[in-house]
Phi, psi and omega in degrees: 000313180291318179295323178295317178298317179297311182298315180297316181292315182298309183297315181298311182288328178297319179291318183291319181286342171050068181301320182291321179288329180279341181299311178295327177295318177301314180298317182293317184277350177248018185295336180270002181264157174286162179304320179295318178295323177297317179297317178296320179296319178297315180296315179297320180296317182292317179296316180295316180296318178298315179297320180294315181294317179295318179301317179287328177298316184281313188249358187299317181296321179296315181296315180296320178296318179298321181275358182058045179243131178276162178296324177296319178296320177298317180296318180294313180297319178294321177297320177295321177298315178298321179297318179295319177297317180296319178296320177297320179291322178295321179288340181088353178274144180057033179265118181300140179079013182280216189276356188296334178086339179269144182286136178241152175273106183260001184294318183273311178230122010262003189287299182297312176220129016261001186289309181273304180261068180273185182298327179295315179293321180293310180297320179296320180295323177295314181296316181291326176298317179291325184285339182238078183286168179091161184298316181297317178295319180292320177297319179296320179295315179296317179297320179291324176298314179298317180294317180294316179291327174299323176297323176295317179300317178298316180298321180291320178293318177297318178299321178297319180289326178294326180296331178293326186264000184248143180291151180301327180295317179293319178298318179297321178294318184286330183254000000 
């Protein structure tokens, strides 16, 4: 039962947080940072995303009930938010790491949320917390959240190291 809860939560959140898909985005929005700053941004993003997902897993249902918001409404609103962020990035306006020349802190927004800890991960963590009651189930869900977000951290650090060994022209082509 506990192993099933861990496996279900880990696989679901690993797919939703999309470490491989977020790696090129991470490289693109941190291209103006030094390697050390990129590593710090990756670590801060992973810690913030993990804390956010765990916080919503534990307290999300209470908060949503207090606000009279259904899980479906949260998912729809979050999807619309992601669409707006994506449209802004496609247009190039308000794109972190863009042409402005000034350094921006991209670790929390858009990296930690909404890219890693987006509405899908938040809603899923609430549902999985509810689906696996009891202390053992809750511990398994929290451990799986930590493992899934840790996988994102590994992907971001690997992406950062790959940028050091890749020419800027190839990076520009890939991102």
